[in-house]
N, C-alpha and C positions, 0 to 999 in steps of 0.2 A: 573795232575788229579784234582787239586783243582778247576780249572775253570769248569771242567765237573760237579763236585759235586755241585758247586754253582748254575750252570744252572739247574740241576735236582731239587734242592731245590726250586728254584724260580718257576719252572713249577708246582711242587707239591703244592706250596703255592697258586698260581693262581687258580689251579683246586679246591682247598679246599674253596677258597673264592667264586668261581663261584657256588659250590654246596650249600654253606651257603646262598648265595643270592637267589638261586632258591628255597630252602626250606623256607626261610623267606617270599618270595613273595607269595608262595602258601598259607601260613597261615596268611599273613598280606598284602593283595593286596593294601591297602590304601597307602603303601609306594611307590609302583610303580606309583599309580595315582598321588601321591604328586610330584614325580620326573617329570612326564609328565606336570602336571599343573604348575610347576615352570617356564616353558618356555612360558606360556601364559600371554598376557597382554590385558587389556580391555580399549578401548577408548570409552567413553560415549560422543556421539554427541548430543548436545542440540540445538534444532531448534526453532527459533522465526520467525514470519512473520506477515506482515500486522498490525503492531503496530498502525499505523495511529496516531502517536503522543500521545498515551495514556500512559504517563509516570506515572500518579498518579492513585491510586486505585479508582475503581468505584463499589459501592454497595458491598463492602467487598471483591471484587476480584481484582487481578492484582496489578499493581504498580511495577516499576522497582526495587525499594529497596527490596521488598519482593521476586521478582524473583531472585535477587542476593542472598538472603538467601538460596533459593533452590540450586542454583549453588554452593554456598560455601559448603553446606552439601555434595553435590555430589563430589566436588573436594577433600574434606577431605576423603571420602570413597575411591576414586580412588588412593589417595596418599598412603593409607595403602597397596594396592596391586600393587603399582608401575605402575599404569595406569595414565590416564589423561582425561581431559574434553576438547572437542573442541566445541566452542560456535559460532553458525552460524545464521545470519539473512538473510531472503530471500526477503527483499524489501518491498516497500510501508511503510516506516518506519516513515516518518515525518509529512505528511499532514493529518490534521484531528482535533486535539484538539488545543485550543487557546494557551496553554502553549508551544506547539511546533511551531505552525504557526507563532506567533509573534516573535519567535527567528529564523525562517526559519530552524528549526530542530537542532539548536545549542545545546539546552538543552538535546536533546536525545543523540547526539554524546558525550557530556560530560559524560553522564551516561554510555554509551556503552564503552567508554575508561576506566572508573573506573571498569567496570564489566569484562574487559579483553576479549572482543570479538575477535575472530580469523579472521573473514571475513564477508562481507555483500554483497549480490547481489543487484543491482539497480532494482527497480520496476517502473512501469509506472507512478505512482503518485509521485515519487521522483523528477520528472521534474516540478511539478506543481507550485513551487514558482517563477520560472522565474529568473529574474536578482536579484542581491543583493539589499536588502532594505536599505533605509536611516535610521538614528536613530529614525525617526518618523514613521517608518513602511510603507513607500511609496517606490515603486520600482524605483530604479535608472536606468538611461539609461545605456545600455551596454549589455554584453553577457547574452542572455536569458536562458542560462544554468549556470549562475554565482552562484546562490545559491547552486545548487547541487555540483558544483566544490568546493565551499567553505567548504561544509560539508565533502567532500572527503579529502580535504587538512587538515581539523581539526582532522580527525580520526587517531588513532594510529594503525589501522588495515586497510587492503586494501578493497576498493570497487571493485567489480568484474562485468564485463559486456562483456563476450566473444562474444556475437552475436549482440552487438550494433555497427553498422557499420557506419563509416563516409563516406558519399557518395562521397566526393571529393577525398578520397584515396582508397576506396574500402576495407578498413581494419578496424579492431576493433578500437574504439576511443582510443586516447592517451591523457589522461588528467592526471594531477598530482594525484598520488595515486589511479588511476583507471586502472585496467589491466584485461586481460581475465582470468587469473588463478594465483594461488600462490602455492608454496611448503613450508610447515612448518614442524617443528619437534615437536612431542608430545610424551613424555616418550620414546624418542629414536626411535620412529616410524616416518617415513616420510609420511606426509599426503598431498596429492594434492587436491586442491579445485578449481572447475570451477564455474563461475557465468554466468547464462543465464536468459533471461526474455521471457515472452509469446510472441508468434508471433503477437499478437494483441496489443502489448504494446503501440505503437505510435498512435494507434487509440483510446486509452483510457486515454489520457491526453490532455493537452492544445496544440493545433496545433502550435501555435506561438513558443513554446519552443522546438520543436523537428524538426524544418525545417533542412534539410540537413543530416538527419539520416535515417537509415532503419534497419530492423531486419532480421538477417539471420536465416534460419531454425535451430531449436534447436539440433536435434539428430546429424547431421553432424558436427556441431560446437563442441558438447560435445565429439564426437569421436576424432576429431582432437586434442583438448586440453588435453583430458585424455590420449591419446597416447603419447603426448609430456611429460606429467607428469610421466607416467610409464617409459619412456625412461630416464628420469632424476632421477629415483630411487624411485618414489612414491610406498609405500607399500599398501596404501589405497587411493582410489579416492572418493571424495565427490562432489556432484553437489549442489550448492546453486541456486535454481530455483524459479524465480518469475513466475512460471506456476504450476498449481496444479490440484487437483481433489476433490472428496468428497465421503466419505463413512459414513454409519450410525453405523456400528459395528466395534469393534477393537479387539475382542477376538481371532480371527483366522487370522493371517497375510496373509495366502495364499488364504483365502476365499474372493472373490471380489463380492459375490452375493448381498451385501448391497451397492455396489459402483456404481458410474457412470463409467461403464467399458470403455467408449470411452473418458474418460478424457484426456486432452492434455498430462499430465505427464505420464499416463499409456502408451500412444502411443509412447512417447519418450523413456521410459524404454524398450519397446519391440523392438525398432529400434537401440539399442546400443548393440554391441557384448557382449555376456554373459561373465562376469568376468572382463570387463574393468572398470566398475563403481560399487562401493560397496553400496553407500548411496546417496539418494536424499533428501535434505531438501526443501520441496515444499512450495508454497504460491499462492497468487493472488486470488484464488476462495473463500477464507474465510471458507473453509471446513476443516474437520479433516481427517487425514490418519495415519495409523500405519500398513503398509502392505508390501508385497513382490511381485514384478513383475519381471519375467525373471531373478531371482537371485539378484535383486536390492532391498534393503530395502528403503522404502519411508515413511517419516513422514511429517505431516503438522499440525500446532497447532491452527486451527481456527483463530481468529483475535482479534484485539484491546487489546492485552496483557492480556487476561483473562486466558490463559493457555500456556503451552509450549510443544514441542515435544521432545522425547528422543529415541535414538536408540543406543544400545551397539554393538560394533564391537570387537570380540575377535580374537586375532592374535597370531600366534606362533612366538616368537622372533627368533627362530633358522631358521625356514624354510621361514619366512615372508609370510606365507599363512594365510588367513582368515579362521578360523574354525567355526565361528558362527556369525550370524547377528540377533539381537533381537530387533525389534521395540516395543515400549510401547505405550499404548493409551495416547492421550493428557492429560497432568496433569494440573488440575485447580490450579491456583495460589491463594491460600487462607491460612489462618492461620492453622497450623497443624504440622505434622511431616513428614520428608523425610529422607530416608536412616538411619532410626532409631534414628534421633535426631530432637528436636523441630526446626522449621523454624523461624528465627528471621530476621526482617528488617535489612538491612545493612546500617548504618548511613553514610558510605562513599559515597553512591550513592546520597543520598539527598544533602550532602555537595558538591558533584561535580556539581549538577544541580543548586545549590542555586544562583550563580551570574547571570546566564542567566534568571532564573525565577524571580529574583528581577527586572531586566529590563523589563520583560514581564508584571509584575504586575503594574509597573509604567506606561507603555503604555496603559494597560487596563483602568486605571483610568483617562487617559487624556480626558478632556471634549471637546466636539465638539461645544458647545455654544448654544445648543437647549435643552429645557425641554418639554417633551410631557405630555399633560394633560390627554390624554386617550391612552390606548394601541392600537396598529395597528396590527390586525391579518393577518396571511398569507392567510387564507382560509375563504371564506364566501360562502353563498349558491349560489350566482351568482357573479363571479369575485373575485379577490384577492385585498383587500385594500392595503396590503403591496406591492403586485406586481405592482399595479397602481403607488404607490409611487416610486418604482425603475424605472418604465417606464418613469415617469415624469422627474426624474433626468437624465436618459440616453438621452432622447430627448432634454432636455435643454443643455446637455453637448456636443452635436455633432452639430456643425453649419450646418444649412440647412436641418436637419432631419424633415420629415413630421410627422412621426409616430414612436412610440416605442411600441413593443409588446413582452411579454414574457409569457411562460408557466413555472411558477416557480416550478412545480412538476418535470420538466425535468432539470432545471438549478439552483436548489439548494438554495432557501431561507429556512434556517434551523431552524428558530425560529421566534416567534412573537416579535414585538417590544413593549416592556413594557413601561408603563408610567414612567415619571421621567426624570432626566438629562440623555442626550444621551452622551455616551463615546465611545472611540475607541474600547474598549472591547465589549461593547454591539453591536456595528455595526459588529464586527467580529463574534459574536455569530449568527447574522442573516445571514451573507454571508462570510464564512471563506475561500473562494476560491479566486484565483488570475486570474479569467477569465477576458478577455479583451472584450471590446465592438466590436461587429461585425455589419456590415451594409450590406444591400442588396437592390437593386432597384427592385421593383415589381409593378404590376398593381393593381388597385383597386379590380379587379376580383380575382386576386391571393390572396390578403390579405383577402378578404371576404370568399373564399373557405377554407383558413387555419382556420379562426375563426369558421366557420360552422363545420369543422371537429373536432376541439378541443371541441366545445360545445357538439356535438353529441356523442363524446367519453367520456362524463362525466367529462371533465376537466374544465368546466366553472368556478368552484370554485377556480381554480388555476390561472386563466388568469389575467394578468395585461396589461393595455393598456393606451396609452397617445397620444393625437393629433387627435383622431377621436371619434365620437359618434357611437355606435353600436345599431342597431335595428334588431330584428329577426322576421321572419314570417315563417309559415309552408306552403309549396307548395306541389304539387302532387309528386314532385321528392325529397322531404325531406326538411330539415331545410335550410332556406336561410337567409343570412345576408346582410343588407343594411348599408352602411357607409356614415356618414355625417361629414362635417367640418363646425362648426357653423350652419347656417340655410341651407347651400347648400349641395347637395348630392355629393359624390365622385363617378365618373362614372367608369365603368369596365375598360376602356382603359386609365384612368388617371395613370400617372407614379408617384410613391411615393418612397422617400428615407426612408427606415425603418431601425431602429437600434434595436439590441437585445443583449442578453448575449451570447458571443461566446464560443464555445467549439470545440471539434474535428470536428464536422459538425454542421449544423443548424437544425439537426433532433430534432423534438419536439418544434421548434420555428417557424420560418417563412418559412421554406422549408424543403423538406424531405431528400435531399441528396446533397445540394449545399455546396461546400467548404467554410470555413469561409473567408470572405473578411474583412480585417482590415481597420481602418481609415488610408488611405495611405498604406505603406508597413505594413504587418501584425504585425511585431514586434514592431511597434510604436503606435498601437492602445492603447487608455487609459485603465487603469484597472477599472473595474466596480465599485468596492468598493470605489476607490478614487474619481470617478465621483460623487457618492452618498454623500460621506463625504463633498466634495467641495460644492455640492448643498445645503446641510444642513447649512454649514458655511455661505454661501451667504445669505440664508434666515434669519438666526438668529431667533429672537423671533417671526417673522412673519410666521415661518414654520407651526404653528398650523393651519392657514387658509388653507394651501396647504394640510395638512394631512386630514382635514375635507373634502376637495374637493375630495381627493383620495378615501376616504371612501364612499362618496355619489356616486362617479362615478361607483362603483360596481353595482349599481342598473340599469346600462345600459343593463345588461344581464338579468334583472329580468322580462322578458316578460313571462307571464304565458303560452303563446303559446309554449315556448321552451320545457317545461316539456312534454306537450301533444304530440308535434311533435317528440321528441326524443323517447318517449314511442312507438309511432306509427311505427317509423323506426325499432325498435327492435322487 
């Protein structure tokens, strides 16, 4: 009988406990809520994109050391509730500011390593540096994706590029520390991350550096990689996407009325099966997002390191189901408070960048051997004095070139050339890109039509030209350009070897849709900035005469007829 009595007592005890729990829950429901909440974990996904080398603060905003202060505060908050922070960058990270350019992005990767980034997607401008530079900041011969590969090898986190396809294999590229996706652990939660870039990526960088590559469609690539990650046990899937959108309001995540509803990333989200992807960290368009499309939370933090994106994913540890996705409006990176604590610059980030920045500052101060007596402006009323200067250097640097012509509005002279000693840093400020020289053979008539079109479209103040004299006249059919070399005219059927600043195409330069043709094979065309530097070094102190000639040559466009004729056309 003793076993029976024991069993009855146990049953009565269990029933009594059940009654007590029921009564307690009725009068203290917070206990039930606490029991449920204890199974939940929050992952805060921080998104950055389109930094463009802006590692240092500008106008009181940004700076990677201050961004690290925000991340440190959020990590401390997540540690209290046993959650975690996942730090994602969506590309176009390196090209832009001289502190990054002159280190080919090494200073940024040093900072990102110290900040504990989880993964980074490759963007179109991450190809811009081409091959690895010499210590004097000149491109060495070799792999035209060498600088990007060096940054990936330097990183202690993976670079992701699932839809960047090697044409020779038909598969995603296989470079050291570059992969389609990655599976990581965050607070005991398995997080899968896929990296993709815009379908237009290879048309928005330097053509020489992306030969032999193509871009696969984003949505099918994401579906393939996300499915593999789910099969490998991923509880949450994030897409780091160098493709994005733009919205004006961020108060209602489901409200797309202020958005470009046909944005590439919205179309991608709609074409991914619901529930396969939880979060997209977007980029490329320099816009802001904090929205939800087809059940996917999408954030995008504007650009140049002035803000960051955040989205919280709440997941039940027991069921592994996502219970809530909460995007936040882009957060400006400025002095203040975050997560209830003051935000402080993290000195470890500045220390991590210091060695690379010291080398950069030494390069910036390296003299070229020329001192300018007067500033050379990019833009004048008619013609560009600085554009003429670059055109003169390009024509002199390419044997056999008859003419050099550029529209520097399209090909990026970024600053006036101030008076005083010329240094590597000041030349970089004027032209921070690694574009190569492009050449094209065209007739006198074709060159004349291009110049007439540029002048008629109001770009005459941006035009730089060398090797020909330009005279304009107004005819019944519009503005007409006559070209001369010395005292002799250039005829319509004369063949000219023209050189310009190469890009993905020659649009905005000497033709509307011609592919870039390099000097010999495209990969061996000289770098524009290096040609200009060499030209200055050869001239030395006599450069001042050339500068004055370039300034005066702008008056070639200063025919009063131009203004009247253009006004008549409009």
